[in-house]
N, C-alpha and C positions, 0 to 999 in steps of 0.2 A: 551821596544820599544820606539824609539824617537818620538818626535812630528811630524817629517816629515813622518816617516813610518806609524804612527797612522793615519794621515790625508790621506795618500795614501790608506791605508786599508779601511778607511771610504768611500773614493771615489769609490773604487772597489765594496764595499758592496752596495752602492747606485746605481751604474751602474747595478748590478745584479737585484735590485728591479725594476729599470726602464725597463730592458729587459723583465721581467715577471710581468708587472704592475698589471694584473688582479689576480695574484697568491697571495692569502692571506698568505700562509706560508712564502713567501719571505719577505713580509712586517713585519710579526711577528718576523722572525729571525733577520731582520735588527734592529728592536726596542729592541729586547732582548739583543743586544750588549751593550746597554746603561743602566747603573745602577745608574748614577748620573744626577743631574740637568743640568750640562754643556753638557753632551752628548745628553740628551733629547732636550735641546735647539737647538743643532745643527741639530738634526733630524727634529724638528719643523720648522726650517728655510728652510729645503729642501722641506718639504710638502707645506709650505707657498709659495715658489717660483713656485711650480707646480700650485697652486691655482691662482697665479697672472696671469699665462698664460691661465689656463682653470678654471675659477671660479666655474663652476658647476660640476667639476669632482667628482663623488661620491666616488671613491676610495681614492682620496686625502683628501676629506672632512672626510671620516670615519677614516683614519689613523692620520690625524691632531688631531681629537678629542681624539683618543687613546693616542697620545703624551701628550695632555693636561691632560688627566686622570692620566697617569703614573707620570707626573711631579707633579701633585697635591698630589698624594699618597706619592711620594718621599719627597716633601716639608713638608707635615704633619708629616711624620715619623722622620724628622730631628729636629722637635721642641723639646726642652728639657722638660722633665716632672718632676714635683715635687709632693710630697705627699701633700694633702690638710692640712692646719694648724690644722683642727679638727680631723685628723686621729689618733692622740695620745690619744684622749678622749675615755674612755671605752664605749663599745657599750651600756651597760645598762644605762649609763648617757645620751647618745644621745637619746635613746628611751624614757627615762623619760622626757627629755626636749621637745621632740615632743609631748608626751602625755599631758604635762602641757600646751603647746601652744594650742593644739586642744581643751582641756577642757576650757581654758580661752576664746578662740574664741566662742565656743558653749555657754558659760555662757553669754558673751556679746550679742550674737545674741538673746538668750532667753529674756534677760532683755530689749533689744531694742523692740522685738515683744510685750512683756507684756506692756511696756510703750506706744507703738504706738497704740495698739488696746484696751487699757484701761482694760486689764485683771486684776482682783483683786482690781480695783479701786472703786467698788460698784457704778458704773454709774457716778462717778465724774471724769471729764477729767483732 
């Protein structure tokens, strides 16, 4: 499909949405056409134009929010993922490191409490 026919198809789809403005299925079908951020941006511009004319239109507000939600999901899905640097460390070693850290923290806390409250100092601060 060329860019010209794609934009014509988009315009026809939007006209269908406008004709059945209160029909949720039409809005959903219109947005389902777009799987990329560029298409969702185009749909968002159309809903924003309606809101410029009718700022309190609940249908336009609802579907504009849906466009934003879908664009957010698409954008987050496009972020490249890498394994964490520590993922190559054996699980037992990670568990041991956490256990040692917790034991060290507990030891420091006990020493602090004993010192602060004079425990084992025989009354000498």
